[in-house]
C-alpha positions as CSV (number, residue, x, y, z in Angstrom):
1,X,208.6,8.9,173.2
2,X,209.2,6.7,176.2
3,X,208.3,8.7,179.3
4,X,205.1,9.4,177.3
5,X,204.3,5.9,177.6
6,X,205.4,5.7,180.9
7,X,202.9,8.4,181.9
8,X,200.1,6.6,179.9
9,X,200.5,3.8,181.7
10,X,201.2,5.5,185.3
11,X,197.5,7.0,184.2
12,X,196.0,4.1,183.2
13,X,197.5,2.3,186.7
14,X,195.8,5.1,188.7
15,X,192.3,4.8,187.4
16,X,192.1,1.2,187.4
17,X,193.3,1.4,191.3
18,X,190.6,3.7,191.8
19,X,187.9,1.7,190.0
20,X,185.4,0.4,192.9
21,X,181.7,0.0,193.4
22,X,179.7,2.5,194.9
23,X,176.0,1.9,196.3
24,X,174.3,5.0,197.3
25,X,171.0,6.2,198.3
26,X,168.6,7.5,200.7
27,X,166.3,6.3,203.7
28,X,163.3,7.8,205.7
29,X,165.0,7.6,208.8
30,X,161.7,8.8,210.2
31,X,160.3,5.3,209.6
32,X,163.5,3.1,209.5
33,X,166.6,2.5,211.7
34,X,169.9,3.8,210.5
35,X,171.3,0.6,209.6
36,X,171.5,-0.6,205.7
37,X,172.7,-3.8,205.1
38,X,174.2,-5.3,201.6
39,X,173.9,-8.9,200.8
40,X,175.1,-11.0,198.2
41,X,172.7,-13.4,196.6
42,X,174.0,-16.8,195.6
43,X,171.2,-19.0,195.9
44,X,168.4,-17.5,193.7
45,X,165.6,-19.1,195.2
46,X,166.5,-16.9,198.4
47,X,166.3,-13.3,196.3
48,X,163.6,-11.9,198.4
49,X,163.8,-12.0,201.8
50,X,166.3,-11.7,204.9
51,X,168.8,-14.0,205.4
52,X,172.0,-13.3,207.7
53,X,174.5,-15.4,206.0
54,X,173.9,-13.5,202.9
55,X,175.1,-10.0,204.4
56,X,178.3,-8.6,203.5
57,X,178.5,-5.5,204.5
58,X,176.6,-2.6,206.9
59,X,176.8,0.9,206.9
60,X,174.6,3.4,208.9
61,X,173.1,6.4,207.5
62,X,173.8,10.2,208.4
63,X,171.6,12.6,209.8
64,X,169.7,13.0,206.5
65,X,169.2,9.3,205.6
66,X,172.0,9.3,203.3
67,X,174.0,5.9,203.1
68,X,176.9,4.6,200.7
69,X,178.8,1.3,200.2
70,X,182.0,1.4,198.5
71,X,184.9,-0.6,197.9
72,X,186.5,-2.7,195.3
73,X,186.2,-6.0,197.3
74,X,183.2,-7.4,195.0
75,X,183.7,-10.0,192.1
76,X,184.4,-8.5,188.4
77,X,181.5,-10.9,187.2
78,X,178.0,-10.2,187.4
79,X,176.1,-11.0,191.0
80,X,172.7,-10.7,192.2
81,X,172.4,-8.0,195.6
82,X,169.9,-6.6,197.8
83,X,170.2,-3.3,200.1
84,X,167.7,-3.8,202.7
85,X,166.9,-1.4,206.0
86,X,165.3,-3.3,208.8
87,X,163.3,-2.2,212.1
88,X,164.6,-5.1,213.9
89,X,167.8,-4.6,216.4
90,X,170.8,-6.8,215.6
91,X,170.3,-9.1,218.7
92,X,166.8,-9.7,217.3
93,X,167.7,-10.5,213.9
94,X,167.8,-14.4,214.4
95,X,164.4,-14.4,216.0
96,X,162.6,-11.8,213.8
97,X,164.2,-13.1,210.4
98,X,163.2,-16.8,210.4
99,X,163.5,-18.6,207.2
100,X,164.0,-15.5,205.5
101,X,160.4,-14.1,206.3
102,X,160.7,-10.4,207.9
103,X,157.3,-8.0,207.8
104,X,159.2,-5.0,209.2
105,X,162.0,-4.3,206.0
106,X,162.1,-2.9,203.0
107,X,164.4,-4.2,200.2
108,X,165.8,-3.6,196.6
109,X,167.1,-5.9,194.4
110,X,169.8,-5.7,191.6
111,X,172.3,-6.9,189.0
112,X,175.8,-5.1,189.6
113,X,179.9,-6.0,189.9
114,X,183.0,-4.4,191.3
115,X,183.2,-1.2,189.4
116,X,179.5,-0.2,189.0
117,X,177.8,2.6,190.4
118,X,174.2,2.5,191.7
119,X,172.1,5.4,193.2
120,X,168.7,4.7,195.3
121,X,167.1,8.2,195.1
122,X,163.6,9.2,196.8
123,X,161.2,9.0,194.1
124,X,157.5,10.2,194.4
125,X,156.7,10.9,198.2
126,X,159.7,9.8,199.6
127,X,159.5,6.7,198.8
128,X,162.4,4.8,198.9
129,X,164.2,1.8,196.9
130,X,161.5,2.3,193.7
131,X,164.0,3.9,191.6
132,X,167.4,2.6,190.2
133,X,170.1,4.6,188.5
134,X,173.1,2.8,187.5
135,X,175.8,2.9,184.9
136,X,174.9,-0.3,184.3
137,X,171.6,-0.8,182.5
138,X,171.2,-4.5,183.8
139,X,170.5,-2.9,187.5
140,X,167.5,-2.2,186.6
141,X,166.2,-5.7,184.7
142,X,164.4,-6.9,188.2
143,X,162.4,-3.8,188.8
144,X,161.3,-4.1,184.9
145,X,160.3,-7.7,185.7
146,X,158.7,-6.7,189.0
147,X,156.6,-4.2,186.7
148,X,155.5,-7.6,184.4
149,X,154.7,-9.6,187.4
150,X,152.4,-6.8,188.7
151,X,150.5,-6.8,185.4
152,X,150.5,-10.3,185.5
153,X,148.8,-10.4,188.8
154,X,146.1,-8.1,187.8
155,X,145.2,-10.3,184.7
156,X,144.8,-13.3,186.9
157,X,142.9,-11.7,189.6
158,X,140.3,-9.9,186.8
159,X,138.8,-13.4,185.6
160,X,138.9,-16.2,188.2
161,X,137.8,-18.9,185.8
162,X,139.7,-22.5,185.1
163,X,139.6,-21.5,181.1
164,X,140.8,-17.9,181.7
165,X,144.0,-19.5,184.2
166,X,144.9,-21.6,181.5
167,X,145.3,-18.7,178.7
168,X,146.8,-16.6,181.4
169,X,149.2,-19.1,182.0
170,X,150.1,-19.5,178.7
171,X,150.2,-15.5,177.6
172,X,152.6,-14.6,180.5
173,X,154.6,-17.7,180.5
174,X,155.8,-16.9,177.0
175,X,155.6,-12.7,177.9
176,X,158.2,-13.0,180.6
177,X,160.3,-15.5,179.0
178,X,160.3,-13.5,175.8
179,X,161.0,-10.2,178.1
180,X,164.0,-12.4,179.8
181,X,165.4,-13.0,176.4
182,X,165.2,-9.7,175.3
183,X,167.3,-8.3,178.6
184,X,170.1,-10.3,177.5
185,X,171.4,-11.3,180.7
186,X,170.9,-14.9,182.1
187,X,170.5,-13.8,185.5
188,X,167.4,-11.7,185.1
189,X,166.3,-14.8,183.3
190,X,167.1,-16.9,186.6
191,X,165.0,-14.5,188.3
192,X,161.8,-15.1,186.2
193,X,162.7,-18.9,186.4
194,X,162.5,-18.9,189.9
195,X,159.0,-17.3,190.2
196,X,157.3,-19.5,187.1
197,X,158.9,-22.8,188.7
198,X,158.3,-21.8,192.5
199,X,156.3,-24.6,194.0
200,X,154.3,-22.3,196.1
201,X,152.9,-21.1,192.8
202,X,149.5,-21.8,191.6
203,X,151.0,-22.4,188.1
204,X,153.7,-24.9,189.2
205,X,152.0,-27.7,187.3
206,X,151.7,-25.6,184.2
207,X,155.3,-24.7,184.5
208,X,155.9,-28.3,184.5
209,X,154.0,-28.9,181.5
210,X,155.4,-26.1,179.8
211,X,158.8,-27.6,180.5
212,X,157.9,-31.0,178.4
213,X,157.9,-29.5,175.2
214,X,159.3,-25.5,175.5
215,X,162.8,-25.7,174.5
216,X,163.5,-22.2,176.6
217,X,164.6,-24.0,179.3
218,X,167.4,-25.8,177.8
219,X,168.4,-22.3,176.0
220,X,168.7,-20.6,179.3
221,X,171.0,-23.6,180.5
222,X,173.3,-22.8,177.6
223,X,173.3,-19.1,178.1
224,X,174.2,-19.7,181.6
225,X,177.0,-22.1,180.7
226,X,178.3,-19.3,178.2
227,X,178.5,-16.7,180.3
228,X,178.7,-17.9,183.9
229,X,180.7,-21.6,183.2
230,X,181.2,-21.6,187.0
231,X,178.7,-20.0,189.0
232,X,176.9,-21.4,191.8
233,X,173.6,-19.8,189.9
234,X,174.5,-22.2,186.6
235,X,175.2,-25.5,189.0
236,X,172.1,-24.9,191.0
237,X,169.9,-24.4,187.6
238,X,171.3,-27.3,186.3
239,X,170.5,-29.3,189.3
240,X,166.8,-28.2,189.2
241,X,166.4,-28.4,185.6
242,X,167.6,-32.0,185.4
243,X,165.6,-33.0,188.4
244,X,162.5,-31.7,187.3
245,X,163.0,-33.2,183.8
246,X,163.3,-36.5,185.4
247,X,160.1,-35.9,187.2
248,X,158.2,-35.0,184.3
249,X,159.8,-37.9,182.0
250,X,157.5,-41.1,181.5
251,X,160.4,-43.0,180.7
252,X,163.5,-41.8,182.8
253,X,165.7,-44.4,180.4
254,X,165.0,-41.7,177.6
255,X,167.1,-38.9,179.8
256,X,170.6,-38.5,179.4
257,X,172.5,-39.6,182.7
258,X,170.4,-38.1,185.7
259,X,172.5,-37.6,189.1
260,X,169.5,-39.0,190.8
261,X,170.7,-42.6,189.4
262,X,173.8,-42.4,191.7
263,X,171.5,-41.3,194.5
264,X,169.4,-44.0,194.4
265,X,172.4,-46.5,194.2
266,X,173.6,-44.8,197.2
267,X,170.2,-45.2,199.1
268,X,169.9,-48.9,198.2
269,X,173.9,-49.6,199.0
270,X,173.2,-48.1,202.5
271,X,169.6,-50.0,203.0
272,X,171.8,-53.2,202.3
273,X,174.9,-52.3,204.6
274,X,172.4,-51.1,207.5
275,X,170.6,-54.5,207.2
276,X,174.1,-56.7,206.9
277,X,175.3,-55.0,210.2
278,X,172.1,-54.6,212.0
279,X,171.9,-58.5,212.0
280,X,175.4,-58.7,213.1
281,X,175.0,-56.7,215.5
282,X,171.8,-58.8,216.5
283,X,174.1,-61.9,217.2
284,X,176.7,-60.5,219.0
285,X,173.9,-58.9,221.6
286,X,172.3,-61.9,221.9
287,X,175.5,-64.1,222.2
288,X,177.0,-64.7,225.7
289,X,180.1,-65.6,226.2
290,X,182.1,-66.8,229.0
291,X,185.4,-66.2,227.3
292,X,185.1,-62.6,226.5
293,X,188.0,-61.8,228.9
294,X,190.5,-63.4,226.7
295,X,190.5,-60.7,224.7
296,X,191.4,-58.5,227.4
297,X,194.7,-57.6,229.0
298,X,195.7,-58.3,232.4
299,X,195.0,-55.0,233.6
300,X,191.9,-54.9,231.9
301,X,190.8,-57.6,233.7
302,X,191.8,-56.4,236.9
303,X,189.9,-53.4,235.9
304,X,186.9,-55.6,234.6
305,X,186.8,-56.6,238.3
306,X,186.7,-53.8,239.8
307,X,183.7,-52.5,237.7
308,X,182.2,-55.4,238.4
309,X,182.3,-54.6,242.4
310,X,180.9,-51.1,241.2
311,X,184.3,-49.1,241.9
312,X,184.4,-45.6,240.5
313,X,187.5,-44.4,238.3
314,X,189.2,-42.9,241.3
315,X,188.7,-46.0,243.4
316,X,190.3,-47.9,240.5
317,X,193.0,-45.8,240.5
318,X,193.6,-45.6,244.0
319,X,193.7,-49.7,244.1
320,X,195.8,-50.4,241.3
321,X,198.2,-47.4,241.8
322,X,197.7,-46.2,238.4
323,X,196.6,-42.4,237.6
324,X,193.2,-41.6,236.6
325,X,193.6,-41.0,232.7
326,X,195.4,-44.6,232.5
327,X,192.1,-46.2,234.1
328,X,189.9,-44.4,231.5
329,X,191.8,-45.4,228.7
330,X,191.4,-49.1,229.8
331,X,187.7,-48.7,230.5
332,X,187.3,-47.4,226.9
333,X,189.4,-50.2,225.5
334,X,187.3,-52.7,227.4
335,X,183.9,-51.0,226.4
336,X,185.3,-51.6,222.8
337,X,186.5,-55.0,223.2
338,X,183.2,-56.1,224.9
339,X,181.3,-54.0,222.5
340,X,179.1,-52.3,225.3
341,X,178.4,-49.1,225.7
342,X,178.1,-48.4,229.6
343,X,179.2,-50.2,233.0
344,X,175.5,-51.5,233.6
345,X,175.8,-53.2,230.0
346,X,179.0,-55.1,231.4
347,X,177.1,-56.1,234.5
348,X,174.6,-57.3,232.5
349,X,176.2,-59.1,230.0
350,X,179.9,-60.0,231.1
351,X,179.9,-63.7,233.2
352,X,182.6,-64.2,235.5
């Protein structure tokens, strides 16, 4: 019986040791370079685009265009990942990907964790990154949302009147939010939120109006705190939501404690201190004192006199029979005690 237990433990240990992620697929290597990049996205405002600081791994395709990322170093909590191909060479990445923009790349975004299997096969007419097959159903959440967003764009372009846009805003905000709820994955809801609240979108004003009365946004925060309490996604969303609520509030005192208050206090203190120190500096600069040399040591007074004679540090060291580094130390001390920045300041302000 004991041997059987040991055998079972060995089996489970072996299985767990082999547990790892595998993200694989095919690239049309006739159109794209053989470099494929895997990125982890911690900032949901940078879900789409090419950001070098997000890249965690790079592989090359084989002769048939197949690639695979595999290992066991990913986190066991769901995160947002991106796989992309790029026709820029490594030495050109920073130049061509300024602010995440890249016209010559193709990407796929998905949700995954450390033991997921993701496959990205070619779809119709050898299109890549259009189909996701995974043992994790949440991996396809973004592609489903993108399909809804395409329907939304079509509805908005069909009629361009203001009345139609207002009706479509109300309809599609609710449609996307309800769809996100059904997915039961707050990270997918963040993808929707980042789209609806994007300041560059025409319906950002509607988002601010919706925020005034719709409890959905607070609900999303609660779901994030419940499932991802220590995640950067949760912290970022909480900060943005608090900030937007402050913007739309007619009476900021009605809000709960807002971190912006602290920012305003620090800014006020900073302004007062800057004014105070500026006044002190102004008085010190205007005041001309013949007794400044009393604050200097005997050796510093000797060096000060030689500085007045336009002697270099090397010439001062030779004249006083000390090392060059000692002279530099004394000169720095003189600058501090006389409150000057250069030898020219000494010549202008110091009176023998």
